[in-house]
N, CA, C, O and the ligand as a Tripos MOL2 file, in Angstrom:
@<TRIPOS>MOLECULE
protein
  277   275    70     0     0
PROTEIN
NO_CHARGES

@<TRIPOS>ATOM
      1 N          22.6490  -32.7140   16.1270 N.3       1 MET1
      2 CA         22.7760  -32.5590   14.6660 C.3       1 MET1
      3 C          21.4080  -32.2920   14.0550 C.2       1 MET1
      4 O          21.2420  -31.4150   13.2080 O.2       1 MET1
      5 N          20.4290  -33.0770   14.5120 N.am      2 LYS2
      6 CA         19.0860  -32.9110   13.9670 C.3       2 LYS2
      7 C          18.5320  -31.5300   14.3290 C.2       2 LYS2
      8 O          17.8260  -30.8960   13.5450 O.2       2 LYS2
      9 N          18.8730  -31.0910   15.5280 N.am      3 ARG3
     10 CA         18.4030  -29.7900   16.0140 C.3       3 ARG3
     11 C          18.9330  -28.6620   15.1250 C.2       3 ARG3
     12 O          18.2140  -27.7140   14.8080 O.2       3 ARG3
     13 N          20.2010  -28.7820   14.7310 N.am      4 THR4
     14 CA         20.8050  -27.7530   13.8750 C.3       4 THR4
     15 C          20.0600  -27.6560   12.5510 C.2       4 THR4
     16 O          19.8160  -26.5610   12.0450 O.2       4 THR4
     17 N          19.7020  -28.8030   11.9960 N.am      5 ILE5
     18 CA         19.0010  -28.8160   10.7040 C.3       5 ILE5
     19 C          17.6430  -28.1080   10.8550 C.2       5 ILE5
     20 O          17.2290  -27.3410    9.9860 O.2       5 ILE5
     21 N          16.9750  -28.3790   11.9570 N.am      6 ILE6
     22 CA         15.6700  -27.7550   12.1870 C.3       6 ILE6
     23 C          15.8210  -26.2380   12.2960 C.2       6 ILE6
     24 O          15.0390  -25.4790   11.7240 O.2       6 ILE6
     25 N          16.8400  -25.8140   13.0390 N.am      7 ILE7
     26 CA         17.0710  -24.3660   13.1990 C.3       7 ILE7
     27 C          17.3830  -23.7270   11.8510 C.2       7 ILE7
     28 O          16.8720  -22.6540   11.5320 O.2       7 ILE7
     29 N          18.2200  -24.3910   11.0640 N.am      8 LEU8
     30 CA         18.5840  -23.8510    9.7490 C.3       8 LEU8
     31 C          17.3520  -23.7830    8.8460 C.2       8 LEU8
     32 O          17.1520  -22.8050    8.1260 O.2       8 LEU8
     33 N          16.5360  -24.8240    8.8940 N.am      9 ALA9
     34 CA         15.3230  -24.8650    8.0810 C.3       9 ALA9
     35 C          14.3820  -23.7340    8.4980 C.2       9 ALA9
     36 O          13.7840  -23.0710    7.6510 O.2       9 ALA9
     37 N          14.2600  -23.5260    9.7840 N.am     10 PHE10
     38 CA         13.3830  -22.4760   10.3020 C.3      10 PHE10
     39 C          13.8950  -21.1010    9.8760 C.2      10 PHE10
     40 O          13.1220  -20.2250    9.4900 O.2      10 PHE10
     41 N          15.2330  -20.9310    9.9560 N.am     11 ALA11
     42 CA         15.8350  -19.6530    9.5690 C.3      11 ALA11
     43 C          15.5910  -19.3900    8.0890 C.2      11 ALA11
     44 O          15.2400  -18.2750    7.7010 O.2      11 ALA11
     45 N          15.7730  -20.4040    7.2740 N.am     12 ALA12
     46 CA         15.5680  -20.2620    5.8300 C.3      12 ALA12
     47 C          14.1140  -19.9010    5.5510 C.2      12 ALA12
     48 O          13.8250  -19.0570    4.7030 O.2      12 ALA12
     49 N          13.2110  -20.5430    6.2670 N.am     13 LEU13
     50 CA         11.7820  -20.2930    6.0920 C.3      13 LEU13
     51 C          11.4490  -18.8560    6.4800 C.2      13 LEU13
     52 O          10.7120  -18.1660    5.7750 O.2      13 LEU13
     53 N          11.9980  -18.4180    7.5980 N.am     14 THR14
     54 CA         11.7440  -17.0480    8.0650 C.3      14 THR14
     55 C          12.2570  -16.0290    7.0680 C.2      14 THR14
     56 O          11.5770  -15.0500    6.7610 O.2      14 THR14
     57 N          13.4620  -16.2620    6.5630 N.am     15 ILE15
     58 CA         14.0470  -15.3310    5.5860 C.3      15 ILE15
     59 C          13.1990  -15.3330    4.3140 C.2      15 ILE15
     60 O          12.9190  -14.2840    3.7330 O.2      15 ILE15
     61 N          12.7980  -16.5300    3.8980 N.am     16 GLY16
     62 CA         11.9750  -16.6520    2.6940 C.3      16 GLY16
     63 C          10.6630  -15.9110    2.8440 C.2      16 GLY16
     64 O          10.2690  -15.1550    1.9570 O.2      16 GLY16
     65 N           9.9770  -16.1250    3.9720 N.am     17 VAL17
     66 CA          8.7060  -15.4530    4.2230 C.3      17 VAL17
     67 C           8.9160  -13.9580    4.3140 C.2      17 VAL17
     68 O           8.1210  -13.1780    3.7910 O.2      17 VAL17
     69 N          10.0030  -13.5540    4.9890 N.am     18 GLY18
     70 CA         10.2850  -12.1330    5.1350 C.3      18 GLY18
     71 C          10.4920  -11.4670    3.7890 C.2      18 GLY18
     72 O           9.9700  -10.3780    3.5490 O.2      18 GLY18
     73 N          11.2420  -12.1030    2.9140 N.am     19 ALA19
     74 CA         11.4810  -11.5420    1.5850 C.3      19 ALA19
     75 C          10.1690  -11.4550    0.8190 C.2      19 ALA19
     76 O           9.9100  -10.4850    0.1070 O.2      19 ALA19
     77 N           9.3490  -12.4870    0.9770 N.am     20 CYS20
     78 CA          8.0560  -12.5240    0.2890 C.3      20 CYS20
     79 C           7.1660  -11.3890    0.7830 C.2      20 CYS20
     80 O           6.5130  -10.7130   -0.0120 O.2      20 CYS20
     81 N           7.1440  -11.1840    2.0970 N.am     21 ASN21
     82 CA          6.3260  -10.1270    2.6830 C.3      21 ASN21
     83 C           6.7810   -8.7570    2.2010 C.2      21 ASN21
     84 O           5.9560   -7.8880    1.9150 O.2      21 ASN21
     85 N           8.0770   -8.5660    2.1120 N.am     22 ASN22
     86 CA          8.6050   -7.2880    1.6640 C.3      22 ASN22
     87 C           8.1220   -6.9630    0.2580 C.2      22 ASN22
     88 O           7.7440   -5.8280   -0.0330 O.2      22 ASN22
     89 N           8.1370   -7.9690   -0.6110 N.am     23 THR23
     90 CA          7.6960   -7.7630   -1.9930 C.3      23 THR23
     91 C           6.2140   -7.4320   -2.0080 C.2      23 THR23
     92 O           5.7770   -6.5340   -2.7290 O.2      23 THR23
     93 N           5.4390   -8.1620   -1.2060 N.am     24 THR24
     94 CA          3.9950   -7.9400   -1.1720 C.3      24 THR24
     95 C           3.6940   -6.5320   -0.6880 C.2      24 THR24
     96 O           2.8630   -5.8360   -1.2720 O.2      24 THR24
     97 N           4.3670   -6.1070    0.3790 N.am     25 ASN25
     98 CA          4.1210   -4.7730    0.9170 C.3      25 ASN25
     99 C           4.4810   -3.6960   -0.1080 C.2      25 ASN25
    100 O           3.7640   -2.7050   -0.2530 O.2      25 ASN25
    101 N           5.5580   -3.8900   -0.7940 N.am     26 LYS26
    102 CA          5.9980   -2.9200   -1.7910 C.3      26 LYS26
    103 C           4.9480   -2.7860   -2.8800 C.2      26 LYS26
    104 O           4.5930   -1.6790   -3.2840 O.2      26 LYS26
    105 N           4.4570   -3.9230   -3.3510 N.am     27 ASN27
    106 CA          3.4380   -3.9080   -4.3950 C.3      27 ASN27
    107 C           2.1650   -3.2570   -3.8930 C.2      27 ASN27
    108 O           1.5320   -2.4830   -4.6120 O.2      27 ASN27
    109 N           1.7860   -3.5680   -2.6560 N.am     28 ALA28
    110 CA          0.5530   -3.0240   -2.0920 C.3      28 ALA28
    111 C           0.6600   -1.5150   -1.9920 C.2      28 ALA28
    112 O          -0.3060   -0.8040   -2.2690 O.2      28 ALA28
    113 N           1.8170   -1.0220   -1.6020 N.am     29 GLN29
    114 CA          2.0110    0.4150   -1.4780 C.3      29 GLN29
    115 C           1.8980    1.0840   -2.8370 C.2      29 GLN29
    116 O           1.3000    2.1530   -2.9600 O.2      29 GLN29
    117 N           2.4630    0.4670   -3.8440 N.am     30 GLU30
    118 CA          2.4440    1.0640   -5.1700 C.3      30 GLU30
    119 C           1.0230    1.1100   -5.7210 C.2      30 GLU30
    120 O           0.6310    2.0790   -6.3720 O.2      30 GLU30
    121 N           0.2490    0.0450   -5.4540 N.am     31 THR31
    122 CA         -1.1240    0.0080   -5.9640 C.3      31 THR31
    123 C          -1.9990    0.9810   -5.1880 C.2      31 THR31
    124 O          -2.8940    1.6070   -5.7550 O.2      31 THR31
    125 N          -1.7400    1.1080   -3.8870 N.am     32 ALA32
    126 CA         -2.5890    1.9580   -3.0520 C.3      32 ALA32
    127 C          -2.2520    3.4310   -3.2180 C.2      32 ALA32
    128 O          -3.0280    4.2960   -2.8140 O.2      32 ALA32
    129 N          -1.1230    3.7150   -3.7960 N.am     33 LYS33
    130 CA         -0.6980    5.0980   -3.9400 C.3      33 LYS33
    131 C          -1.6500    5.8440   -4.8830 C.2      33 LYS33
    132 O          -1.7390    5.5050   -6.0630 O.2      33 LYS33
    133 N          -2.3580    6.8540   -4.3740 N.am     34 PRO34
    134 CA         -3.2890    7.5930   -5.2150 C.3      34 PRO34
    135 C          -2.5420    8.4130   -6.2670 C.2      34 PRO34
    136 O          -1.4350    8.8960   -6.0280 O.2      34 PRO34
    137 N          -3.1580    8.5580   -7.4150 N.am     35 LYS35
    138 CA         -2.4760    9.2480   -8.5110 C.3      35 LYS35
    139 C          -3.0340   10.6470   -8.7410 C.2      35 LYS35
    140 O          -2.2790   11.5820   -9.0090 O.2      35 LYS35
    141 N          -4.3660   10.7940   -8.6360 N.am     36 GLY36
    142 CA         -4.9900   12.0700   -8.9730 C.3      36 GLY36
    143 C          -4.6550   13.1700   -7.9980 C.2      36 GLY36
    144 O          -4.2120   12.9240   -6.8760 O.2      36 GLY36
    145 N          -4.8780   14.4010   -8.4530 N.am     37 LYS37
    146 CA         -4.6090   15.5540   -7.5990 C.3      37 LYS37
    147 C          -5.7160   15.6910   -6.5590 C.2      37 LYS37
    148 O          -5.4820   16.1960   -5.4610 O.2      37 LYS37
    149 N          -6.9210   15.2420   -6.9060 N.am     38 TYR38
    150 CA         -8.0590   15.3240   -5.9940 C.3      38 TYR38
    151 C          -8.4360   13.9320   -5.5190 C.2      38 TYR38
    152 O          -8.3610   12.9640   -6.2750 O.2      38 TYR38
    153 N          -8.8350   13.8420   -4.2810 N.am     39 TYR39
    154 CA         -9.1850   12.5350   -3.7280 C.3      39 TYR39
    155 C         -10.3130   12.6870   -2.7250 C.2      39 TYR39
    156 O         -10.5390   13.7680   -2.1810 O.2      39 TYR39
    157 N         -11.0240   11.5790   -2.4860 N.am     40 CYS40
    158 CA        -12.0700   11.5570   -1.4760 C.3      40 CYS40
    159 C         -11.4360   11.2500   -0.1270 C.2      40 CYS40
    160 O         -10.6600   10.3020   -0.0060 O.2      40 CYS40
    161 N         -11.7580   12.0420    0.8830 N.am     41 THR41
    162 CA        -11.1540   11.8270    2.1980 C.3      41 THR41
    163 C         -11.6370   10.5150    2.8200 C.2      41 THR41
    164 O         -10.9590    9.9290    3.6640 O.2      41 THR41
    165 N         -12.8110   10.0680    2.3930 N.am     42 MET42
    166 CA        -13.3500    8.8150    2.9150 C.3      42 MET42
    167 C         -12.8500    7.6270    2.1030 C.2      42 MET42
    168 O         -12.7110    6.5260    2.6360 O.2      42 MET42
    169 N         -12.5840    7.8400    0.8340 N.am     43 HIS43
    170 CA        -12.1240    6.7710   -0.0480 C.3      43 HIS43
    171 C         -10.8710    7.2450   -0.7840 C.2      43 HIS43
    172 O         -10.9620    7.7090   -1.9200 O.2      43 HIS43
    173 N          -9.7070    7.1340   -0.1500 N.am     44 PRO44
    174 CA         -8.4540    7.6190   -0.7580 C.3      44 PRO44
    175 C          -8.1550    6.9690   -2.1090 C.2      44 PRO44
    176 O          -7.3780    7.4980   -2.9040 O.2      44 PRO44
    177 N          -8.7850    5.8120   -2.3590 N.am     45 GLU45
    178 CA         -8.5330    5.1390   -3.6340 C.3      45 GLU45
    179 C          -9.2860    5.8090   -4.7650 C.2      45 GLU45
    180 O          -8.9940    5.5770   -5.9380 O.2      45 GLU45
    181 N         -10.2760    6.6570   -4.4080 N.am     46 VAL46
    182 CA        -11.0180    7.4030   -5.4190 C.3      46 VAL46
    183 C         -10.2840    8.7140   -5.6540 C.2      46 VAL46
    184 O         -10.2670    9.5920   -4.7920 O.2      46 VAL46
    185 N          -9.6780    8.8380   -6.8270 N.am     47 THR47
    186 CA         -8.9160   10.0450   -7.1260 C.3      47 THR47
    187 C          -9.3350   10.5930   -8.4760 C.2      47 THR47
    188 O          -9.9210    9.8850   -9.2950 O.2      47 THR47
    189 N          -9.0300   11.8580   -8.6960 N.am     48 SER48
    190 CA         -9.3530   12.5030   -9.9630 C.3      48 SER48
    191 C          -8.3410   13.5970  -10.2400 C.2      48 SER48
    192 O          -7.8020   14.2090   -9.3180 O.2      48 SER48
    193 N          -8.0920   13.8330  -11.4950 N.am     49 GLU49
    194 CA         -7.1830   14.9160  -11.8750 C.3      49 GLU49
    195 C          -7.8980   16.2560  -11.7960 C.2      49 GLU49
    196 O          -7.2540   17.3020  -11.7250 O.2      49 GLU49
    197 N          -9.2330   16.2290  -11.8080 N.am     50 LYS50
    198 CA        -10.0150   17.4650  -11.7690 C.3      50 LYS50
    199 C         -10.8830   17.4730  -10.5230 C.2      50 LYS50
    200 O         -11.1620   16.4170   -9.9570 O.2      50 LYS50
    201 N         -11.3210   18.6660  -10.0840 N.am     51 PRO51
    202 CA        -12.2440   18.7350   -8.9500 C.3      51 PRO51
    203 C         -13.5390   18.0340   -9.3130 C.2      51 PRO51
    204 O         -13.9750   18.0670  -10.4630 O.2      51 PRO51
    205 N         -14.1510   17.3980   -8.3230 N.am     52 GLY52
    206 CA        -15.3960   16.6900   -8.5950 C.3      52 GLY52
    207 C         -15.9120   16.0430   -7.3360 C.2      52 GLY52
    208 O         -15.5810   16.4560   -6.2240 O.2      52 GLY52
    209 N         -16.7320   15.0180   -7.5230 N.am     53 THR53
    210 CA        -17.2860   14.3210   -6.3770 C.3      53 THR53
    211 C         -16.8830   12.8620   -6.4180 C.2      53 THR53
    212 O         -16.5730   12.3130   -7.4750 O.2      53 THR53
    213 N         -16.8940   12.2410   -5.2450 N.am     54 CYS54
    214 CA        -16.5280   10.8340   -5.1240 C.3      54 CYS54
    215 C         -17.5800    9.9690   -5.8120 C.2      54 CYS54
    216 O         -18.7810   10.1940   -5.6670 O.2      54 CYS54
    217 N         -17.1080    8.9800   -6.5580 N.am     55 SER55
    218 CA        -18.0240    8.0890   -7.2590 C.3      55 SER55
    219 C         -18.6910    7.1070   -6.3010 C.2      55 SER55
    220 O         -19.6680    6.4540   -6.6660 O.2      55 SER55
    221 N         -18.1740    6.9990   -5.0860 N.am     56 LYS56
    222 CA        -18.7180    6.0510   -4.1140 C.3      56 LYS56
    223 C         -19.6960    6.7090   -3.1590 C.2      56 LYS56
    224 O         -20.7500    6.1450   -2.8660 O.2      56 LYS56
    225 N         -19.3540    7.9190   -2.6600 N.am     57 CYS57
    226 CA        -20.2060    8.5570   -1.6580 C.3      57 CYS57
    227 C         -20.7080    9.9250   -2.0920 C.2      57 CYS57
    228 O         -21.5360   10.5230   -1.4050 O.2      57 CYS57
    229 N         -20.2210   10.4310   -3.2210 N.am     58 GLY58
    230 CA        -20.7000   11.7140   -3.7260 C.3      58 GLY58
    231 C         -20.1300   12.9140   -3.0020 C.2      58 GLY58
    232 O         -20.5440   14.0460   -3.2550 O.2      58 GLY58
    233 N         -19.1970   12.6880   -2.1150 N.am     59 MET59
    234 CA        -18.5810   13.7830   -1.3820 C.3      59 MET59
    235 C         -17.6500   14.5750   -2.3040 C.2      59 MET59
    236 O         -17.0710   14.0210   -3.2380 O.2      59 MET59
    237 N         -17.5110   15.8860   -2.0290 N.am     60 ASP60
    238 CA        -16.5920   16.6980   -2.8180 C.3      60 ASP60
    239 C         -15.1670   16.1740   -2.6320 C.2      60 ASP60
    240 O         -14.7530   15.8500   -1.5190 O.2      60 ASP60
    241 N         -14.4370   16.0980   -3.7230 N.am     61 LEU61
    242 CA        -13.0540   15.6250   -3.6230 C.3      61 LEU61
    243 C         -12.1840   16.7330   -3.0470 C.2      61 LEU61
    244 O         -12.3470   17.9080   -3.3730 O.2      61 LEU61
    245 N         -11.2620   16.3340   -2.1900 N.am     62 ALA62
    246 CA        -10.3510   17.3040   -1.5700 C.3      62 ALA62
    247 C          -9.0910   17.3920   -2.4120 C.2      62 ALA62
    248 O          -8.6520   16.4080   -3.0060 O.2      62 ALA62
    249 N          -8.5200   18.5850   -2.4530 N.am     63 GLU63
    250 CA         -7.2830   18.7690   -3.2170 C.3      63 GLU63
    251 C          -6.1190   18.2140   -2.4100 C.2      63 GLU63
    252 O          -5.9930   18.4760   -1.2130 O.2      63 GLU63
    253 N          -5.2860   17.4570   -3.0720 N.am     64 ARG64
    254 CA         -4.1480   16.8600   -2.3870 C.3      64 ARG64
    255 C          -3.1370   17.9420   -1.9980 C.2      64 ARG64
    256 O          -2.8830   18.8840   -2.7490 O.2      64 ARG64
    257 N          -2.5790   17.7770   -0.8170 N.am     65 ASP65
    258 CA         -1.5540   18.7080   -0.3640 C.3      65 ASP65
    259 C          -0.2460   18.3680   -1.0630 C.2      65 ASP65
    260 O           0.3710   17.3410   -0.7770 O.2      65 ASP65
    261 N           0.1650   19.2190   -1.9640 N.am     66 THR66
    262 CA          1.3590   18.9350   -2.7430 C.3      66 THR66
    263 C           2.5840   19.6740   -2.2220 C.2      66 THR66
    264 O           3.6440   19.6700   -2.8470 O.2      66 THR66
    265 N           2.4170   20.3120   -1.0580 N.am     67 THR67
    266 CA          3.5450   21.0560   -0.5020 C.3      67 THR67
    267 C           4.6210   20.1230    0.0620 C.2      67 THR67
    268 O           5.7640   20.5340    0.2670 O.2      67 THR67
    269 N           4.2450   18.8650    0.3110 N.am     68 GLY68
    270 CA          5.1920   17.8780    0.8000 C.3      68 GLY68
    271 C           5.6200   18.1340    2.2240 C.2      68 GLY68
    272 O           6.7780   18.4670    2.4770 O.2      68 GLY68
    273 N           4.7130   17.9860    3.1430 N.am     69 LYS69
    274 CA          4.9920   18.2430    4.5570 C.3      69 LYS69
    275 C           6.0170   17.2480    5.0850 C.2      69 LYS69
    276 O           6.3830   17.3030    6.2590 O.2      69 LYS69
    277 ZN        -16.0110    8.7070   -1.0700 Zn       70 ZN70
@<TRIPOS>BOND
     1     1     2 1
     2     2     3 1
     3     3     4 2
     4     3     5 am
     5     5     6 1
     6     6     7 1
     7     7     8 2
     8     7     9 am
     9     9    10 1
    10    10    11 1
    11    11    12 2
    12    11    13 am
    13    13    14 1
    14    14    15 1
    15    15    16 2
    16    15    17 am
    17    17    18 1
    18    18    19 1
    19    19    20 2
    20    19    21 am
    21    21    22 1
    22    22    23 1
    23    23    24 2
    24    23    25 am
    25    25    26 1
    26    26    27 1
    27    27    28 2
    28    27    29 am
    29    29    30 1
    30    30    31 1
    31    31    32 2
    32    31    33 am
    33    33    34 1
    34    34    35 1
    35    35    36 2
    36    35    37 am
    37    37    38 1
    38    38    39 1
    39    39    40 2
    40    39    41 am
    41    41    42 1
    42    42    43 1
    43    43    44 2
    44    43    45 am
    45    45    46 1
    46    46    47 1
    47    47    48 2
    48    47    49 am
    49    49    50 1
    50    50    51 1
    51    51    52 2
    52    51    53 am
    53    53    54 1
    54    54    55 1
    55    55    56 2
    56    55    57 am
    57    57    58 1
    58    58    59 1
    59    59    60 2
    60    59    61 am
    61    61    62 1
    62    62    63 1
    63    63    64 2
    64    63    65 am
    65    65    66 1
    66    66    67 1
    67    67    68 2
    68    67    69 am
    69    69    70 1
    70    70    71 1
    71    71    72 2
    72    71    73 am
    73    73    74 1
    74    74    75 1
    75    75    76 2
    76    75    77 am
    77    77    78 1
    78    78    79 1
    79    79    80 2
    80    79    81 am
    81    81    82 1
    82    82    83 1
    83    83    84 2
    84    83    85 am
    85    85    86 1
    86    86    87 1
    87    87    88 2
    88    87    89 am
    89    89    90 1
    90    90    91 1
    91    91    92 2
    92    91    93 am
    93    93    94 1
    94    94    95 1
    95    95    96 2
    96    95    97 am
    97    97    98 1
    98    98    99 1
    99    99   100 2
   100    99   101 am
   101   101   102 1
   102   102   103 1
   103   103   104 2
   104   103   105 am
   105   105   106 1
   106   106   107 1
   107   107   108 2
   108   107   109 am
   109   109   110 1
   110   110   111 1
   111   111   112 2
   112   111   113 am
   113   113   114 1
   114   114   115 1
   115   115   116 2
   116   115   117 am
   117   117   118 1
   118   118   119 1
   119   119   120 2
   120   119   121 am
   121   121   122 1
   122   122   123 1
   123   123   124 2
   124   123   125 am
   125   125   126 1
   126   126   127 1
   127   127   128 2
   128   127   129 am
   129   129   130 1
   130   130   131 1
   131   131   132 2
   132   131   133 am
   133   133   134 1
   134   134   135 1
   135   135   136 2
   136   135   137 am
   137   137   138 1
   138   138   139 1
   139   139   140 2
   140   139   141 am
   141   141   142 1
   142   142   143 1
   143   143   144 2
   144   143   145 am
   145   145   146 1
   146   146   147 1
   147   147   148 2
   148   147   149 am
   149   149   150 1
   150   150   151 1
   151   151   152 2
   152   151   153 am
   153   153   154 1
   154   154   155 1
   155   155   156 2
   156   155   157 am
   157   157   158 1
   158   158   159 1
   159   159   160 2
   160   159   161 am
   161   161   162 1
   162   162   163 1
   163   163   164 2
   164   163   165 am
   165   165   166 1
   166   166   167 1
   167   167   168 2
   168   167   169 am
   169   169   170 1
   170   170   171 1
   171   171   172 2
   172   171   173 am
   173   173   174 1
   174   174   175 1
   175   175   176 2
   176   175   177 am
   177   177   178 1
   178   178   179 1
   179   179   180 2
   180   179   181 am
   181   181   182 1
   182   182   183 1
   183   183   184 2
   184   183   185 am
   185   185   186 1
   186   186   187 1
   187   187   188 2
   188   187   189 am
   189   189   190 1
   190   190   191 1
   191   191   192 2
   192   191   193 am
   193   193   194 1
   194   194   195 1
   195   195   196 2
   196   195   197 am
   197   197   198 1
   198   198   199 1
   199   199   200 2
   200   199   201 am
   201   201   202 1
   202   202   203 1
   203   203   204 2
   204   203   205 am
   205   205   206 1
   206   206   207 1
   207   207   208 2
   208   207   209 am
   209   209   210 1
   210   210   211 1
   211   211   212 2
   212   211   213 am
   213   213   214 1
   214   214   215 1
   215   215   216 2
   216   215   217 am
   217   217   218 1
   218   218   219 1
   219   219   220 2
   220   219   221 am
   221   221   222 1
   222   222   223 1
   223   223   224 2
   224   223   225 am
   225   225   226 1
   226   226   227 1
   227   227   228 2
   228   227   229 am
   229   229   230 1
   230   230   231 1
   231   231   232 2
   232   231   233 am
   233   233   234 1
   234   234   235 1
   235   235   236 2
   236   235   237 am
   237   237   238 1
   238   238   239 1
   239   239   240 2
   240   239   241 am
   241   241   242 1
   242   242   243 1
   243   243   244 2
   244   243   245 am
   245   245   246 1
   246   246   247 1
   247   247   248 2
   248   247   249 am
   249   249   250 1
   250   250   251 1
   251   251   252 2
   252   251   253 am
   253   253   254 1
   254   254   255 1
   255   255   256 2
   256   255   257 am
   257   257   258 1
   258   258   259 1
   259   259   260 2
   260   259   261 am
   261   261   262 1
   262   262   263 1
   263   263   264 2
   264   263   265 am
   265   265   266 1
   266   266   267 1
   267   267   268 2
   268   267   269 am
   269   269   270 1
   270   270   271 1
   271   271   272 2
   272   271   273 am
   273   273   274 1
   274   274   275 1
   275   275   276 2
@<TRIPOS>SUBSTRUCTURE
     1 MET1         2 RESIDUE 1 A MET
     2 LYS2         6 RESIDUE 1 A LYS
     3 ARG3        10 RESIDUE 1 A ARG
     4 THR4        14 RESIDUE 1 A THR
     5 ILE5        18 RESIDUE 1 A ILE
     6 ILE6        22 RESIDUE 1 A ILE
     7 ILE7        26 RESIDUE 1 A ILE
     8 LEU8        30 RESIDUE 1 A LEU
     9 ALA9        34 RESIDUE 1 A ALA
    10 PHE10       38 RESIDUE 1 A PHE
    11 ALA11       42 RESIDUE 1 A ALA
    12 ALA12       46 RESIDUE 1 A ALA
    13 LEU13       50 RESIDUE 1 A LEU
    14 THR14       54 RESIDUE 1 A THR
    15 ILE15       58 RESIDUE 1 A ILE
    16 GLY16       62 RESIDUE 1 A GLY
    17 VAL17       66 RESIDUE 1 A VAL
    18 GLY18       70 RESIDUE 1 A GLY
    19 ALA19       74 RESIDUE 1 A ALA
    20 CYS20       78 RESIDUE 1 A CYS
    21 ASN21       82 RESIDUE 1 A ASN
    22 ASN22       86 RESIDUE 1 A ASN
    23 THR23       90 RESIDUE 1 A THR
    24 THR24       94 RESIDUE 1 A THR
    25 ASN25       98 RESIDUE 1 A ASN
    26 LYS26      102 RESIDUE 1 A LYS
    27 ASN27      106 RESIDUE 1 A ASN
    28 ALA28      110 RESIDUE 1 A ALA
    29 GLN29      114 RESIDUE 1 A GLN
    30 GLU30      118 RESIDUE 1 A GLU
    31 THR31      122 RESIDUE 1 A THR
    32 ALA32      126 RESIDUE 1 A ALA
    33 LYS33      130 RESIDUE 1 A LYS
    34 PRO34      134 RESIDUE 1 A PRO
    35 LYS35      138 RESIDUE 1 A LYS
    36 GLY36      142 RESIDUE 1 A GLY
    37 LYS37      146 RESIDUE 1 A LYS
    38 TYR38      150 RESIDUE 1 A TYR
    39 TYR39      154 RESIDUE 1 A TYR
    40 CYS40      158 RESIDUE 1 A CYS
    41 THR41      162 RESIDUE 1 A THR
    42 MET42      166 RESIDUE 1 A MET
    43 HIS43      170 RESIDUE 1 A HIS
    44 PRO44      174 RESIDUE 1 A PRO
    45 GLU45      178 RESIDUE 1 A GLU
    46 VAL46      182 RESIDUE 1 A VAL
    47 THR47      186 RESIDUE 1 A THR
    48 SER48      190 RESIDUE 1 A SER
    49 GLU49      194 RESIDUE 1 A GLU
    50 LYS50      198 RESIDUE 1 A LYS
    51 PRO51      202 RESIDUE 1 A PRO
    52 GLY52      206 RESIDUE 1 A GLY
    53 THR53      210 RESIDUE 1 A THR
    54 CYS54      214 RESIDUE 1 A CYS
    55 SER55      218 RESIDUE 1 A SER
    56 LYS56      222 RESIDUE 1 A LYS
    57 CYS57      226 RESIDUE 1 A CYS
    58 GLY58      230 RESIDUE 1 A GLY
    59 MET59      234 RESIDUE 1 A MET
    60 ASP60      238 RESIDUE 1 A ASP
    61 LEU61      242 RESIDUE 1 A LEU
    62 ALA62      246 RESIDUE 1 A ALA
    63 GLU63      250 RESIDUE 1 A GLU
    64 ARG64      254 RESIDUE 1 A ARG
    65 ASP65      258 RESIDUE 1 A ASP
    66 THR66      262 RESIDUE 1 A THR
    67 THR67      266 RESIDUE 1 A THR
    68 GLY68      270 RESIDUE 1 A GLY
    69 LYS69      274 RESIDUE 1 A LYS
    70 ZN70       277 GROUP 0 **** ****
């Protein structure tokens, strides 16, 4: 009987953690998703709507491939 309770508790914990992880991953993906048309290949988080250079390394920003491969 005690063993069943432990298994149920463990299952609940796993499901709870799993649901929590899913939410975290979803949020992380949304925040990490670059918005600008141009981005630094070294720093994908650095984006711009216009051509320019990276604010972190000064590299020319690359144009995002919008063809949707
Ligand atoms: Zn950069």
